[in-house]
GUVO-686728 format. One record per residue: residue in three letters; x, y, z of N, C-alpha, C, O in turn. Coordinates in pm, whole numbers, plus 50000, padded with zeros to 5 digits. Layout:
# residues N
residuo;neast;nnorth;nup;caeast;canorth;caup;ceast;cnorth;cup;oeast;onorth;oup
ala;X;Y;Z;X;Y;Z;X;Y;Z;X;Y;Z
...
//
This chain:
# residues 219
residuo;neast;nnorth;nup;caeast;canorth;caup;ceast;cnorth;cup;oeast;onorth;oup
met;25636;09418;34700;25696;09310;34594;25585;09226;34556;25500;09172;34627
asp;25608;09225;34372;25494;09146;34347;25632;09003;34357;25752;09019;34337
val;25567;08881;34392;25644;08734;34308;25587;08650;34255;25465;08665;34254
asn;25626;08561;34207;25610;08437;34126;25586;08359;34221;25615;08362;34341
ile;25509;08264;34134;25476;08138;34244;25515;08000;34163;25432;07973;34076
glu;25608;07920;34171;25625;07824;34101;25639;07705;34195;25705;07710;34299
ala;25554;07568;34142;25570;07463;34207;25512;07445;34337;25530;07352;34415
gly;25401;07597;34356;25366;07565;34487;25430;07643;34557;25387;07662;34671
arg;25558;07715;34512;25667;07820;34607;25608;07960;34564;25519;07953;34480
leu;25639;08068;34602;25617;08203;34613;25812;08238;34569;25892;08209;34657
leu;25852;08282;34472;26007;08334;34414;25989;08466;34400;25891;08524;34354
cys;26129;08530;34461;26130;08634;34409;26168;08658;34234;26229;08599;34144
pro;26090;08781;34253;26083;08807;34118;26191;08871;34056;26170;08925;33947
lys;26319;08876;34112;26438;08947;34091;26545;08821;34063;26596;08768;33965
cys;26548;08809;34163;26692;08635;34179;26627;08538;34148;26707;08447;34124
arg;26464;08486;34126;26373;08364;34135;26416;08245;34232;26404;08124;34214
gln;26480;08331;34363;26509;08244;34469;26378;08227;34540;26283;08301;34513
pro;26370;08126;34633;26214;08079;34687;26208;08153;34825;26306;08117;34891
ile;26140;08231;34886;26110;08279;34951;26038;08228;35078;25928;08173;35073
glu;26109;08249;35195;26053;08143;35291;25927;08260;35376;25925;08383;35381
gly;25833;08157;35433;25744;08211;35505;25674;08364;35460;25714;08390;35347
asp;25586;08470;35509;25544;08517;35486;25599;08670;35506;25551;08762;35439
glu;25689;08689;35589;25764;08778;35632;25801;08855;35484;25800;08798;35375
gln;25832;08985;35505;25843;09106;35405;26012;09067;35430;26069;09023;35530
tyr;26076;09113;35259;26191;09085;35273;26265;09182;35141;26212;09230;35041
val;26408;09188;35188;26476;09275;35054;26554;09200;34955;26617;09106;35003
cys;26564;09216;34841;26640;09139;34753;26753;09203;34700;26729;09291;34616
cys;26897;09177;34734;27007;09213;34664;27054;09135;34592;27177;09133;34588
ala;26989;09054;34521;27088;09065;34372;27102;09096;34309;27000;09137;34251
ala;27233;09119;34238;27311;09201;34143;27286;09351;34201;27263;09453;34136
ala;27298;09335;34331;27314;09488;34377;27430;09478;34411;27479;09400;34494
thr;27507;09600;34318;27645;09698;34288;27663;09816;34335;27622;09910;34266
leu;27736;09850;34475;27775;10020;34496;27897;10024;34479;27995;09949;34477
gln;27867;10139;34466;28032;10208;34451;28103;10281;34601;28054;10332;34702
trp;28208;10261;34567;28267;10334;34717;28413;10390;34712;28497;10321;34655
arg;28452;10511;34768;28506;10550;34753;28577;10588;34918;28517;10612;35022
cys;28751;10580;34890;28849;10537;34997;28862;10678;35050;28893;10756;34960
asp;28842;10757;35214;28860;10839;35255;29005;10898;35233;29042;11011;35201
asp;29091;10749;35269;29228;10834;35213;29309;10845;35114;29395;10933;35107
cys;29284;10738;35012;29351;10734;34897;29297;10766;34755;29352;10791;34648
gly;29129;10751;34809;29065;10800;34680;28995;10691;34581;28899;10701;34504
lys;29071;10596;34610;29043;10452;34495;28881;10423;34513;28820;10411;34619
val;28823;10416;34363;28675;10353;34406;28665;10241;34363;28700;10206;34251
ser;28615;10170;34450;28590;10016;34447;28405;09974;34446;28316;10012;34522
glu;28402;09886;34329;28228;09884;34307;28213;09698;34415;28297;09613;34445
gly;28099;09708;34434;28037;09569;34504;27970;09607;34608;27957;09727;34632
phe;27907;09499;34697;27781;09483;34747;27849;09523;34902;27800;09622;34957
ala;27947;09459;34964;28018;09489;35059;28175;09415;35087;28228;09307;35061
phe;28207;09522;35143;28354;09496;35125;28421;09424;35319;28362;09451;35424
pro;28505;09367;35313;28535;09339;35441;28590;09420;35557;28700;09475;35554
tyr;28511;09424;35651;28546;09555;35741;28512;09709;35682;28551;09820;35720
gly;28425;09669;35573;28429;09805;35534;28580;09902;35483;28581;10024;35471
met;28666;09835;35466;28767;09876;35439;28833;09877;35321;28802;09794;35237
cys;28936;09971;35294;28988;09967;35096;29031;09886;35069;29120;09855;35149
pro;29014;09780;34941;29139;09681;34911;29242;09686;34886;29315;09591;34860
leu;29282;09845;34892;29417;09904;34835;29473;09932;34977;29570;09862;35009
cys;29433;10013;35059;29523;10085;35166;29429;10074;35266;29448;10175;35333
ser;29347;10017;35312;29274;09941;35415;29196;10097;35519;29157;10115;35634
gly;29210;10178;35389;29146;10282;35451;28981;10247;35465;28923;10142;35435
lys;28922;10374;35524;28765;10368;35581;28714;10393;35424;28753;10481;35347
leu;28591;10264;35393;28509;10276;35252;28458;10393;35285;28479;10430;35400
ala;28352;10516;35162;28217;10562;35206;28175;10536;35116;28250;10497;35026
met;28020;10547;35091;27971;10536;34971;27961;10606;34886;27944;10721;34929
leu;27963;10599;34743;28013;10710;34638;27833;10777;34612;27730;10723;34571
lys;27863;10908;34656;27754;11006;34563;27789;11086;34482;27782;11207;34501
arg;27839;11024;34366;27890;11084;34233;27806;11242;34228;27684;11247;34219
ala;27896;11372;34237;27802;11457;34172;27805;11441;34008;27876;11363;33944
glu;27697;11548;33952;27684;11534;33824;27779;11578;33711;27831;11689;33715
ile;27806;11477;33595;27933;11541;33527;27911;11542;33442;27912;11444;33367
asp;27862;11714;33401;27824;11800;33287;27907;11902;33279;27858;11994;33213
asp;27999;11921;33315;28098;12027;33247;28242;11988;33234;28324;11916;33290
glu;28231;12076;33128;28379;12020;33025;28522;12008;33087;28621;11973;33023
ala;28521;12038;33208;28678;11999;33258;28670;11864;33315;28776;11800;33311
ala;28546;11793;33381;28561;11671;33449;28552;11586;33304;28628;11491;33285
leu;28435;11635;33182;28479;11525;33106;28557;11492;32996;28540;11403;32913
asp;28679;11608;33007;28814;11594;32979;28880;11533;33061;28942;11440;33011
ala;28898;11551;33211;28920;11420;33311;28907;11296;33213;29003;11251;33150
ile;28784;11249;33205;28750;11107;33192;28809;11086;33018;28883;10994;32982
arg;28773;11160;32956;28863;11114;32844;29011;11098;32860;29049;10984;32834
met;29093;11171;32892;29199;11187;32928;29241;11023;33004;29350;10979;32967
ala;29168;10941;33097;29163;10857;33186;29148;10746;33045;29233;10656;33044
phe;29065;10748;32950;29041;10638;32845;29193;10633;32760;29250;10533;32715
glu;29232;10756;32755;29348;10770;32654;29461;10646;32739;29510;10543;32695
ile;29469;10694;32840;29599;10632;32902;29524;10500;32891;29574;10442;32795
glu;29438;10433;32939;29394;10324;32943;29412;10214;32812;29443;10097;32795
leu;29378;10312;32746;29394;10211;32578;29529;10286;32566;29547;10265;32446
gly;29597;10331;32591;29744;10303;32540;29790;10163;32654;29838;10056;32618
gly;29767;10195;32758;29824;10062;32809;29790;09931;32770;29867;09835;32770
arg;29647;09932;32731;29598;09763;32664;29697;09801;32540;29808;09748;32546
ala;29673;09875;32443;29772;09865;32323;29918;09826;32370;29971;09735;32307
phe;30001;09897;32493;30120;09826;32514;30125;09699;32534;30200;09619;32478
tyr;30028;09672;32628;30090;09564;32669;30026;09415;32551;30099;09317;32554
asn;29931;09407;32482;29900;09339;32387;30011;09372;32273;30004;09259;32225
arg;30085;09421;32209;30219;09445;32162;30327;09413;32209;30417;09359;32145
ala;30331;09444;32336;30433;09373;32409;30433;09220;32443;30544;09169;32450
ala;30342;09152;32461;30254;09042;32494;30328;08939;32316;30385;08830;32307
his;30299;09009;32242;30316;08981;32098;30500;08973;32043;30541;08890;31962
gln;30564;09052;32092;30678;09093;32074;30800;09034;32177;30910;09001;32131
thr;30778;09028;32275;30853;08936;32348;30852;08799;32341;30760;08717;32340
thr;30994;08788;32336;31028;08610;32312;31008;08495;32452;31004;08372;32450
asp;31000;08588;32563;30971;08526;32699;30861;08461;32677;30772;08509;32606
pro;30848;08327;32741;30720;08287;32741;30615;08297;32864;30496;08263;32871
asp;30704;08356;32958;30631;08409;33098;30631;08561;33079;30526;08605;33124
leu;30695;08638;33040;30652;08744;32999;30491;08764;32883;30389;08831;32900
arg;30531;08684;32783;30396;08665;32687;30261;08658;32774;30165;08734;32755
asp;30269;08511;32916;30205;08521;32960;30151;08623;33054;30039;08598;33099
leu;30205;08725;33089;30243;08804;33157;30199;08909;33126;30135;08953;33222
phe;30197;08995;33021;30150;09073;32954;30034;09068;32838;30020;09145;32743
gly;29959;08956;32873;29816;08912;32809;29758;08898;32910;29642;08861;32894
lys;29803;08918;33054;29700;08880;33186;29670;09045;33190;29557;09089;33213
phe;29803;09144;33161;29791;09298;33215;29707;09318;33094;29610;09389;33119
ala;29715;09284;32988;29619;09336;32872;29464;09311;32924;29373;09393;32938
ala;29466;09209;32940;29315;09152;32996;29295;09254;33121;29206;09339;33117
met;29371;09244;33217;29330;09408;33329;29317;09500;33288;29215;09567;33306
glu;29419;09539;33216;29337;09651;33159;29181;09712;33057;29115;09815;33054
gly;29178;09577;32985;29066;09612;32919;28919;09576;33013;28810;09622;32978
glu;28937;09482;33145;28845;09495;33231;28830;09632;33313;28728;09658;33378
his;28938;09715;33305;28934;09853;33422;28899;09933;33263;28880;10053;33282
ile;28889;09899;33136;28847;10036;33091;28711;10014;33046;28637;10100;32998
tyr;28676;09848;33071;28497;09814;33074;28434;09838;33217;28315;09820;33242
thr;28512;09872;33291;28437;09982;33430;28446;10091;33426;28365;10146;33501
leu;28546;10198;33339;28509;10292;33349;28430;10353;33246;28362;10454;33267
ala;28438;10287;33117;28242;10288;33033;28163;10270;33128;28123;10383;33154
arg;28113;10195;33198;28032;10147;33260;28007;10284;33382;27898;10337;33398
arg;28113;10316;33445;28097;10360;33573;28038;10523;33535;27955;10591;33594
tyr;28128;10554;33399;28058;10711;33342;28039;10737;33216;28085;10838;33162
his;27942;10609;33129;27891;10594;33074;27923;10622;32936;27843;10684;32867
ala;28023;10586;32894;28114;10625;32764;28129;10504;32714;28159;10397;32767
asp;28094;10545;32563;28119;10430;32462;28296;10443;32400;28339;10556;32378
val;28352;10370;32385;28537;10352;32385;28529;10243;32275;28479;10132;32294
pro;28594;10294;32131;28638;10245;32013;28784;10097;32068;28839;10084;32177
glu;28796;10045;31987;28891;09948;32048;29009;09991;31971;28997;10026;31854
pro;29101;09988;32021;29282;09999;32004;29324;09991;31866;29265;09906;31799
ser;29418;10064;31804;29438;09979;31717;29563;09884;31685;29665;09873;31753
ala;29536;09825;31578;29610;09700;31602;29771;09744;31602;29862;09686;31661
glu;29779;09862;31520;29955;09908;31507;30001;09992;31589;30071;10088;31555
phe;29962;09962;31726;30047;10055;31819;30209;09947;31836;30227;09825;31829
gln;30311;10076;31862;30448;10048;31816;30458;10051;31983;30375;10106;32056
val;30605;09961;32037;30613;09965;32173;30670;10077;32229;30658;10124;32342
glu;30776;10137;32070;30888;10221;32108;30779;10348;32129;30815;10434;32210
arg;30663;10365;32071;30613;10524;32137;30544;10505;32243;30496;10613;32279
ala;30497;10368;32355;30521;10392;32484;30667;10421;32548;30689;10510;32630
ala;30770;10327;32493;30879;10376;32586;30922;10547;32543;30961;10617;32637
ile;30916;10588;32454;30895;10736;32425;30845;10809;32514;30923;10888;32567
tyr;30673;10808;32570;30629;10839;32625;30684;10849;32772;30707;10953;32835
ala;30705;10682;32823;30746;10686;32914;30873;10742;33006;30890;10754;33127
gly;30973;10776;32861;31095;10793;32870;31189;10759;32948;31249;10817;33038
leu;31199;10606;32879;31307;10536;32854;31369;10475;32734;31322;10508;32625
glu;31458;10399;32737;31516;10338;32595;31458;10234;32604;31480;10178;32711
asn;31370;10166;32514;31319;10074;32452;31454;09954;32420;31517;09946;32314
arg;31469;09891;32511;31587;09753;32476;31525;09626;32476;31501;09583;32589
pro;31488;09543;32370;31452;09443;32306;31529;09299;32381;31475;09198;32425
asp;31652;09330;32376;31760;09207;32411;31754;09250;32571;31865;09226;32621
asp;31666;09303;32665;31653;09305;32842;31469;09293;32821;31398;09390;32795
pro;31421;09158;32839;31304;09167;32868;31244;09203;32948;31122;09191;32933
ala;31308;09283;33109;31242;09310;33166;31161;09441;33174;31068;09478;33245
asn;31270;09525;33020;31291;09628;33072;31135;09691;32988;31087;09804;32997
leu;31087;09578;32911;30920;09608;32941;30869;09655;33016;30811;09764;33026
ile;30895;09528;33114;30791;09580;33243;30839;09710;33314;30759;09773;33383
arg;30988;09757;33296;31011;09856;33346;30952;09998;33268;30942;10110;33317
ile;30920;09957;33141;30845;10069;33041;30663;10085;33136;30598;10179;33181
ala;30651;09986;33128;30515;09972;33187;30502;10021;33322;30390;10061;33354
ile;30593;10026;33406;30536;10097;33521;30618;10232;33523;30599;10301;33623
ser;30703;10280;33432;30718;10433;33434;30586;10498;33356;30543;10609;33387
phe;30532;10425;33260;30432;10473;33180;30308;10506;33260;30241;10605;33231
glu;30259;10390;33404;30180;10406;33491;30226;10540;33566;30154;10639;33552
gln;30335;10550;33640;30421;10652;33703;30383;10787;33646;30374;10890;33714
arg;30367;10781;33553;30367;10895;33499;30215;10987;33464;30204;11108;33444
ala;30089;10860;33466;29949;10891;33466;29937;10896;33578;29840;10969;33596
val;29992;10852;33714;29977;10900;33846;30034;11043;33878;29969;11110;33958
gln;30142;11095;33828;30203;11231;33858;30061;11300;33767;29992;11376;33835
phe;30035;11287;33679;29973;11398;33568;29817;11362;33647;29731;11441;33608
phe;29788;11308;33702;29620;11294;33764;29647;11397;33871;29587;11504;33880
ser;29754;11349;33963;29749;11399;34076;29763;11551;34068;29680;11631;34111
glu;29910;11591;33988;29878;11722;33926;29751;11774;33883;29763;11895;33901
arg;29660;11758;33846;29568;11786;33775;29472;11817;33860;29407;11921;33849
gly;29447;11698;33986;29381;11705;34088;29398;11833;34160;29311;11918;34177
glu;29501;11836;34195;29529;11948;34297;29557;12118;34237;29575;12218;34305
gly;29552;12105;34096;29491;12233;34022;29348;12271;34013;29305;12384;33992
ala;29270;12147;34033;29121;12164;34034;29044;12231;34140;29108;12239;34245
ala;28911;12288;34146;28854;12358;34295;28874;12245;34361;28899;12127;34335
glu;28851;12332;34477;28825;12190;34578;28673;12171;34620;28591;12259;34645
gly;28653;12015;34622;28496;12001;34601;28441;11973;34446;28330;11920;34443
ser;28494;11998;34335;28467;11996;34224;28427;11868;34180;28480;11781;34249
ala;28374;11836;34116;28398;11670;34022;28466;11665;33951;28472;11552;33902
glu;28558;11759;33893;28685;11777;33855;28825;11721;33942;28918;11646;33916
arg;28793;11785;34035;28904;11711;34145;28876;11614;34190;28976;11545;34207
gln;28728;11534;34242;28736;11393;34288;28746;11332;34167;28805;11229;34202
leu;28731;11322;34050;28732;11243;33948;28912;11227;33919;28936;11106;33927
tyr;29019;11290;33894;29166;11306;33892;29191;11241;34040;29301;11185;34040
lys;29138;11232;34143;29173;11181;34281;29173;11028;34244;29273;10957;34244
glu;29006;10974;34203;28994;10837;34177;29105;10787;34096;29167;10684;34120
leu;29133;10894;33962;29189;10844;33877;29323;10805;33903;29370;10696;33873
ala;29382;10898;33961;29551;10857;34031;29527;10758;34139;29631;10740;34203
ala;29452;10705;34171;29447;10603;34278;29473;10461;34199;29558;10374;34217
glu;29371;10475;34109;29341;10334;34010;29524;10360;33952;29605;10273;33986
glu;29559;10446;33891;29704;10434;33829;29782;10363;33966;29812;10244;33969
arg;29805;10443;34057;29912;10382;34161;29890;10245;34186;29983;10165;34197
glu;29690;10195;34204;29760;10030;34220;29817;09987;34106;29917;09920;34134
his;29798;09995;33990;29866;09947;33835;29995;09950;33876;30054;09843;33864
val;30083;10082;33940;30229;10058;33983;30295;09968;34101;30410;09928;34117
ala;30183;09954;34174;30198;09861;34318;30217;09700;34237;30295;09614;34278
leu;30143;09688;34138;30110;09553;34080;30221;09527;33935;30262;09433;33868
leu;30228;09605;33939;30359;09605;33812;30505;09597;33896;30582;09516;33844
thr;30553;09658;34003;30653;09682;34014;30660;09529;34125;30766;09466;34132
thr;30564;09494;34186;30560;09336;34233;30578;09274;34145;30698;09265;34171
glu;30565;09201;34030;30584;09171;33954;30735;09162;33816;30776;09068;33746
leu;30775;09290;33827;30907;09286;33792;30981;09243;33880;31083;09195;33831
glu;30975;09235;34025;31072;09203;34142;31045;09053;34088;31140;09011;34021
arg;30959;08981;34099;30908;08794;34068;30974;08762;33974;31016;08647;33969
phe;31011;08874;33847;31068;08792;33719;31176;08808;33768;31225;08695;33769
gln;31277;08904;33829;31447;08894;33809;31451;08843;33920;31560;08856;33975
ala;31353;08776;33991;31397;08683;34101;31370;08529;34066;31374;08440;34152
gly;31341;08508;33924;31321;08408;33853;31147;08323;33950;31128;08204;33970
lys;31067;08428;33982;30944;08366;34040;30841;08346;34030;30797;08455;34067
pro;30732;08270;34001;30598;08328;33904;30572;08478;33944;30612;08538;34044
gly;30511;08513;33860;30410;08653;33880;30249;08567;33985;30191;08459;33994
leu;30246;08686;34034;30122;08679;34134;30012;08696;34021;29916;08619;34020
leu;30020;08767;33954;29862;08699;33827;29852;08582;33752;29751;08560;33684
//
C-alpha cells in the first residue's frame, strides 16, 4: 500500500492517521459490512457488532453475500419496500403537522426522520434513486390502508394507525417471502424487509405504551 509523508511521519493514504513503525498494516477506516441474522433475517450494517449478535433478536450474524438482483420479481420486492417506506414517512410528516399534542409532534417528527434514514439505507443498499414524497399526503389515506378509523380527538390513535400500517407490511413481506422459491434472491429480500418492519412494530408499540402511561418516548 502506498503511503504519504507529512512532517516526517508516514501517513495512511486512506484515513490519514500516522503509521507506527515499518510493519505491514490494514486500514479499516470507513469499512462498512453487511450482516444478516440467521434467525430473524434482519440486515445490519457496520464493521462489527457486540459478540457478533443481531441487535434486534440477538441471533447469530453472518456476513451477507447477496445474490445478483437482476430478476423482475426481486426488483418488484425492492420497489414495494420503497413504496411502503415512502408512505410511512409521508404519514409521519403529516401526523406531526396535524397533531396538537407537542409530545406526539416531536415523536412523529423523529419517526419521519427514522423512515428517511431507512429509505436512504435501502437506496444505498440496492442502488436505487427514490423521489421525494408528495406534500399532499392525507392521514385518512393511511388510516384506510391500516384498516382503522381516523379519530382526530384521540392523539394516541395516530400511533395505532402507524402500528397497524407496519404490521400489514410485516404480513405482506412475510407472505410474499413464503411464496417465493427457496434460495431465491426474492425470498431473501422479503425476509430482510419483513424483519425491518417487525422492528418498527416493536418500537412503535413501546412508544404507544409509554405515551399512554405519560412517560417520555424512548426516541
